[in-house]
KOLMARFI-92369 format. One record per residue (C-alpha): z, y, x; residue in one letter. Coordinates in steps of 0.02 Angstrom, whole numbers. Each point is the difference from the previous one (the first is absolute). Example, Ala and Ser with C-alpha at 12.3 -4.5 7.8 and 13.67 -1.06 7.14 Angstrom:
BEGIN
SITE, pz, py, px, type
SITE, 390, -225, 615, A .
SITE, -33, 172, 69, S .
This chain:
BEGIN
SITE, pz, py, px, type
SITE, -9982, -3882, -3419, M .
SITE, 201, 33, 36, L .
SITE, 38, -166, -30, K .
SITE, -166, -72, 114, D .
SITE, 78, 97, 144, I .
SITE, 184, -28, -9, L .
SITE, -75, -186, -50, N .
SITE, -69, 7, 223, W .
SITE, 122, -111, 120, E .
SITE, 101, 105, 82, G .
SITE, -40, 170, -127, S .
SITE, 153, 72, -108, Q .
SITE, 27, 179, -104, E .
SITE, 52, 160, 65, L .
SITE, 189, 16, 0, T .
SITE, 0, 192, -154, L .
SITE, 74, 106, 179, V .
SITE, -183, -91, 112, E .
SITE, -97, 85, -145, K .
SITE, 76, 171, -25, K .
SITE, 0, 12, 220, N .
SITE, -182, -50, 1, I .
SITE, -83, 169, 60, N .
SITE, -214, -56, 17, G .
SITE, 30, 26, 180, G .
SITE, 0, 177, -45, A .
SITE, 44, 143, 150, Y .
SITE, 197, 39, -44, P .
SITE, -20, 196, -45, V .
SITE, 60, 143, 122, E .
SITE, 114, 53, 40, P .
SITE, 84, -169, 49, I .
SITE, 187, -1, 32, C .
SITE, 113, -115, 108, G .
SITE, -95, -191, 16, N .
SITE, -84, -80, -105, I .
SITE, -88, -165, -39, I .
SITE, -184, -8, -120, W .
SITE, -133, -153, -7, N .
SITE, -123, 28, 131, A .
SITE, -89, -145, 81, N .
SITE, -25, 55, 194, E .
SITE, -146, 106, 43, L .
SITE, 68, 105, -151, V .
SITE, 191, 15, 82, C .
SITE, -42, 56, 174, L .
SITE, -134, 113, -35, N .
SITE, 163, 110, -92, Y .
SITE, -6, 145, 99, D .
SITE, 111, -47, 165, I .
SITE, 109, 161, -35, Y .
SITE, 97, -140, -144, Y .
SITE, -5, -148, 119, R .
SITE, -70, -133, -123, P .
SITE, 58, -165, 74, V .
SITE, -88, -160, -111, Y .
SITE, 136, -97, -29, L .
SITE, -125, -136, -79, G .
SITE, -44, -95, -164, N .
SITE, -71, 178, -33, N .
SITE, 116, 96, 11, K .
SITE, 21, 201, 111, C .
SITE, 138, 77, 41, S .
SITE, 4, 181, 38, I .
SITE, 136, 136, 41, V .
SITE, 2, 181, -70, G .
SITE, 90, 160, 27, D .
SITE, 203, -1, -64, A .
SITE, -20, 111, -170, C .
């Protein structure tokens, strides 16, 4: 099946680093220390607690800022 997917026009396999950074859209766990960029769609990102100043960066990336730990 992987070969079939990779044969689609414009597709490419993820690098090892990209594969390790996939979190399935799970929320970061508290305490949140410093700036965190994680995978989330725009709706999930912008519905995060306003205390963390969520910013949707595009391409399913969300930035939140927590306390300095």
